[in-house]
C-alpha positions in Angstrom: 171.7 147.1 90.6 170.7 143.9 93.6 174.1 144.0 94.8 174.4 148.0 95.5 170.3 147.2 97.1 172.2 145.4 99.5 175.9 147.0 100.3 174.0 150.2 100.4 171.7 149.9 103.7 174.5 148.3 105.1 177.5 151.0 104.6 174.7 153.5 105.9 174.0 151.5 108.6 177.3 150.7 109.7 178.4 154.7 109.0 175.2 155.6 111.8 176.6 153.3 114.7 180.1 153.5 114.1 180.0 158.0 113.5 177.0 159.0 114.0 176.4 159.1 117.5 176.2 162.9 117.8 173.8 163.4 114.9 170.4 165.0 115.8 167.1 162.6 115.6 165.7 164.3 112.7 168.8 164.0 110.8 169.7 160.5 111.7 165.7 159.6 110.5 165.8 161.5 107.2 169.5 159.7 106.8 168.0 156.3 107.2 164.6 157.7 105.0 166.9 158.7 102.1 168.9 155.3 102.5 165.4 153.2 102.7 163.5 155.0 99.1 166.8 154.6 97.6 167.3 150.6 98.4 163.4 150.7 97.4 164.1 152.4 94.0 167.1 150.0 93.9 165.6 146.9 94.4 162.5 148.1 92.2 164.8 148.2 89.0 166.9 145.2 90.2 163.4 143.5 90.3 162.6 144.7 87.1 165.2 144.5 84.9 166.3 140.9 86.4 169.6 141.9 87.3 171.6 139.2 88.5 174.9 139.0 90.6 176.7 136.2 90.9 180.9 135.8 92.1 182.5 133.1 93.5 182.9 133.3 97.5 184.8 130.4 98.7 185.7 128.8 95.2 187.8 125.6 97.4 184.4 125.0 98.5 182.1 126.1 95.3 180.5 128.6 97.3 179.3 132.1 95.5 177.6 135.1 96.1 174.4 134.6 93.7 171.8 137.6 94.0 168.9 137.7 91.5 165.5 138.8 92.5 162.6 137.2 91.1 158.3 136.8 91.5 158.4 135.3 94.4 161.5 137.5 96.3 161.0 141.2 94.9 157.6 141.7 96.0 159.0 140.8 99.9 162.5 143.0 99.4 159.8 145.9 98.2 158.0 145.4 101.2 161.4 145.3 103.5 162.4 148.4 101.6 159.1 150.4 101.9 158.2 149.5 105.4 161.4 150.7 106.6 161.4 154.1 105.0 157.8 154.1 107.0 159.7 152.6 110.0 162.5 155.8 109.9 159.7 158.2 109.5 158.2 157.5 113.2 161.5 158.5 115.2 160.4 161.8 113.9 157.9 162.3 116.1 158.9 159.2 118.7 162.6 160.0 119.5 163.9 156.2 120.7 164.7 156.0 124.7 167.7 154.1 125.4 170.6 155.2 123.2 170.8 157.7 120.3 168.9 158.0 117.0 171.9 157.2 115.2 172.3 153.9 116.2 168.6 153.5 116.3 168.5 154.3 112.6 171.5 152.3 111.9 170.1 149.4 113.4 166.9 149.9 111.3 169.2 150.2 108.0 171.6 146.8 109.0 168.2 144.7 109.3 167.0 145.8 105.8 170.2 145.4 104.2 170.3 141.3 106.0 166.3 141.0 104.9 167.3 142.4 101.1 170.3 140.1 100.9 168.0 137.1 102.3 165.5 137.5 99.9 168.0 137.9 96.8 170.2 134.8 97.8 170.9 132.2 95.6 173.2 130.1 97.6 171.8 128.2 100.6 174.5 129.4 103.0 174.4 132.4 101.9 170.9 132.6 102.6 172.0 131.4 106.5 174.4 134.6 106.7 172.0 137.1 105.7 169.3 135.8 107.5 171.6 135.7 110.9 172.2 139.4 110.2 169.3 140.5 110.6 168.9 138.8 114.2 171.2 140.9 115.6 170.4 144.4 114.8 166.6 143.4 115.9 167.5 142.0 119.0 169.4 145.9 120.2 166.3 147.4 118.9 164.2 145.5 121.4 166.8 144.9 124.5 168.2 148.8 124.0 165.3 150.8 122.9 162.4 149.0 123.8 160.1 149.4 126.9 161.6 149.0 130.5 158.0 148.6 131.9 157.5 146.0 129.4 160.6 144.1 130.6 162.6 144.6 127.6 165.5 142.8 128.9 163.5 139.6 129.4 161.9 140.2 125.7 165.0 140.4 124.3 166.8 137.2 125.5 163.5 135.3 124.7 164.4 136.7 121.0 167.5 135.5 120.9 167.4 132.1 122.6 164.1 131.3 120.5 165.6 133.0 117.0 168.6 131.2 117.6 168.1 128.3 119.0 165.6 127.9 115.4 168.8 128.9 113.3 170.6 125.8 114.8 168.0 123.5 113.5 167.9 125.4 110.3 172.0 125.3 109.4 172.1 121.9 110.4 168.8 121.0 107.7 171.0 123.3 105.0 174.4 121.6 105.8 172.9 118.1 105.5 170.8 119.2 102.4 173.9 121.0 100.6 176.5 118.1 101.0 174.0 115.4 100.1 173.1 117.5 97.1 176.5 118.1 96.3 175.3 122.3 96.6 174.5 125.3 97.5 173.0 126.8 94.1 169.2 127.1 95.5 168.5 126.9 91.6 170.1 123.9 91.1 168.3 122.8 94.4 164.8 123.5 92.9 165.8 122.0 89.7 166.0 118.4 90.8 169.1 118.5 92.8 167.4 117.9 96.1 164.6 115.5 94.9 167.0 113.1 93.4 168.3 112.5 97.0 167.3 109.4 99.4 164.0 110.1 100.7 165.0 109.2 104.0 167.9 112.1 103.8 165.4 114.5 102.4 163.2 113.6 104.7 165.4 114.2 107.7 166.6 117.5 105.9 163.2 118.7 105.5 162.6 118.0 108.9 165.4 119.9 110.5 164.5 122.9 108.4 160.5 122.9 109.2 162.2 122.8 113.1 163.9 125.9 112.2 162.4 128.2 110.5 158.8 127.5 112.6 159.9 129.6 114.9 161.0 132.6 112.6 157.0 132.0 111.2 156.3 131.5 114.3 153.6 128.3 114.5 152.0 127.5 117.6 154.4 125.8 120.1 157.4 128.1 119.1 155.5 131.3 119.3 156.2 132.8 123.0 158.6 134.5 121.9 156.6 137.3 119.2 153.9 138.8 121.7 156.6 139.2 124.3 159.1 141.2 121.6 156.4 142.9 120.0 155.0 144.5 123.7 158.5 145.2 123.9 160.1 146.8 120.9 159.6 150.4 119.9 157.3 151.2 117.3 160.0 150.9 114.0 161.1 147.9 116.1 157.3 146.0 115.9 157.0 147.4 111.8 160.1 145.2 111.4 159.5 142.1 113.2 155.9 141.9 111.5 156.6 143.1 108.1 159.9 141.7 107.4 161.5 139.2 110.3 158.0 137.0 109.9 158.4 137.0 106.2 161.7 135.6 106.1 160.8 132.4 108.3 157.9 131.8 105.3 160.3 133.1 102.8 162.1 130.2 103.8 159.7 127.6 104.2 159.3 128.0 100.1 162.9 128.2 98.9 164.3 125.6 101.2 161.6 123.3 101.4 158.7 123.1 99.9 160.8 124.1 95.9 164.0 121.7 96.7 162.2 118.9 98.3 158.9 118.4 96.8 157.6 114.4 98.1 159.3 115.8 101.8 157.1 118.6 101.9 153.8 116.8 101.3 154.3 114.4 104.5 155.3 117.0 106.3 152.5 119.5 105.0 149.6 118.0 106.7 151.8 118.6 110.4 152.4 122.1 109.4 148.5 122.3 108.4 147.1 121.2 111.3 149.5 123.8 113.9 148.4 126.5 111.5 144.7 126.2 111.8 146.0 126.0 115.9 147.3 129.3 116.0 144.3 131.0 113.8 142.0 129.8 116.2 144.1 130.2 119.5 145.1 133.5 118.4 142.1 134.9 117.8 140.7 133.6 120.9 143.5 135.4 122.7 142.6 138.6 120.9 139.1 138.4 122.3 140.5 139.0 125.7 143.9 140.5 125.2 143.9 144.3 127.0 146.7 144.9 125.9 146.6 146.8 122.0 150.3 145.7 120.4 149.9 142.1 122.2 146.7 142.0 120.6 148.4 143.0 117.5 150.7 140.2 117.7 148.8 137.5 118.2 146.4 138.4 115.6 149.7 138.4 113.4 150.5 134.7 115.0 146.8 134.2 113.4 147.5 135.9 110.1 150.9 133.7 109.6 148.7 131.2 110.5 146.3 132.0 106.9 149.8 132.3 105.1 151.3 128.8 106.2 148.0 126.8 105.4 147.7 128.0 102.4 151.4 127.2 101.6 151.1 123.3 103.3 148.1 123.0 100.7 150.4 122.9 98.0 148.8 124.0 94.8 149.6 127.1 92.6 146.7 128.8 93.7 148.3 128.2 97.7 151.7 129.7 97.1 150.3 132.7 95.7 147.6 133.2 98.5 150.5 132.5 100.6 152.8 135.5 99.1 149.6 138.0 98.8 149.1 137.1 102.4 152.3 137.8 103.4 152.6 141.1 101.9 148.9 142.1 102.9 149.9 140.9 106.4 153.6 142.6 106.3 151.0 146.3 104.9 148.2 146.4 107.6 150.4 144.6 110.8 152.9 147.7 110.1 150.0 150.3 109.8 148.5 148.9 112.9 151.8 148.8 114.9 152.3 152.3 113.7 149.2 153.9 115.1 149.5 151.3 118.1 152.7 153.4 118.4 151.2 156.7 118.0 148.3 155.9 121.0 150.4 154.8 123.0 153.2 157.9 122.8 149.7 160.2 122.9 147.8 157.9 125.8 151.5 156.8 128.0 150.2 153.4 127.3 148.3 151.3 125.4 145.6 149.1 127.7 142.0 149.2 125.8 140.3 148.8 129.2 141.0 152.4 130.8 138.3 154.6 129.5 139.7 157.4 126.8 138.5 160.0 124.5 137.6 158.8 121.2 140.3 158.9 118.7 138.4 160.1 115.4 137.7 163.1 117.9 141.0 163.8 119.2 142.8 162.8 116.6 140.9 162.0 112.9 143.5 160.9 110.8 144.8 158.6 113.4 141.3 157.4 114.0 140.8 157.0 110.4 144.3 154.8 109.9 143.4 152.5 113.1 140.0 152.0 111.7 141.2 151.5 108.4 144.0 149.1 109.6 141.6 146.8 111.5 139.0 146.9 109.1 141.9 145.4 106.9 142.9 143.1 109.5 139.5 141.5 110.3 139.7 140.6 106.9 136.5 143.0 105.8 136.0 142.1 101.5 137.6 144.5 99.4 140.8 145.1 101.7 143.9 143.0 101.1 143.2 141.2 103.9 140.0 139.7 103.2 141.7 138.4 99.4 144.1 136.7 101.2 142.3 134.7 103.6 139.9 133.8 100.6 142.7 132.7 98.4 143.8 130.8 101.4 140.4 129.1 102.3 139.6 128.2 98.4 143.3 126.5 98.1 143.0 124.4 101.3 139.4 123.3 100.0 141.2 121.8 96.7 144.7 121.0 98.3 147.6 119.0 96.4 147.0 115.9 98.4 144.9 114.9 101.9 142.0 116.2 100.4 139.6 115.5 103.1 142.0 116.5 106.2 142.3 119.9 104.5 138.6 120.4 103.8 138.2 119.9 107.8 140.9 122.2 108.5 139.7 124.6 106.0 136.2 124.7 107.9 138.0 125.7 111.1 140.3 127.6 109.9 
């Protein structure tokens, strides 16, 4: 089942890209929606049944195609498939500009295939291959189908330069880890193979991986590509960026750094926590003066991912749980907000917030309710998903595994 969940959207995406240019927008959207829902069902069955795929990939190098879902990766794979289905729905009312609908939906399917394969990968090098598969269709969505008024070409190239640059560091760290430990199996690495490495090697691999994955999250300092990419990307592209691509970065921290190399992670975590809290503060301050709706949601994403990384850095079991919950909450909330923002931009022919307009609740009550719900969840209103994610994060930061004084100060600032 898990192998089929990776292959189905990959094949559908290839068919839509290769031979579906004559399809109408609605037919392509229906095909994408059916593919995403089928993938969602397959992911759910594979996660619930504990299905595993494991066969040799490159036997001479002891590399395997090893796929499985667990309590960390399963919810994220479900999120990716569900948001992809919602993204396909947005193409019914908002026809993509810059190319055919089949090409657009095909890119969504390839992104889903890469995301599910990344979450399911139990081999470090397979993880890299699947991760990089996601970047290519995402670049096409921004560069070809993005908003020309928002300088989509510049946004696309910034996305490529930042994310590929991060991938270089990530690949270097993975190769050092795999060669030194003698295995690329993530279960064996987390089971002690990586922890047994000499500390200088583990620390070097951890730093390289951190530099690469920080771009994918993104942490403050390597975040410049995200607001520009969200502003230029089409609605479906922004939904996939927030709910799929950013989750790959935080998931990579768990699988490649925190679990395999706990000693190195304890040294790196305080720096990550400081950058995370700085992102929370800066993201919030920028939101106060931002007049572009999509950029506002993008900057709030930087702040919310700061909460996720603060929870991971805290190191406790509750911190890992808070990070996973925060990832899911942010994925749902941001996807909703970007869908509403795209709908408003389509109606208003722009998304400036400093332009007087009719109240959304009067002209479109359902859209207004969705906007209100998304904003309330994003600001952390109690009883909604955003509140529980941030509350658990602050709780974990107040009682961290190490550096209690530093983390209590950071929790107060957060």
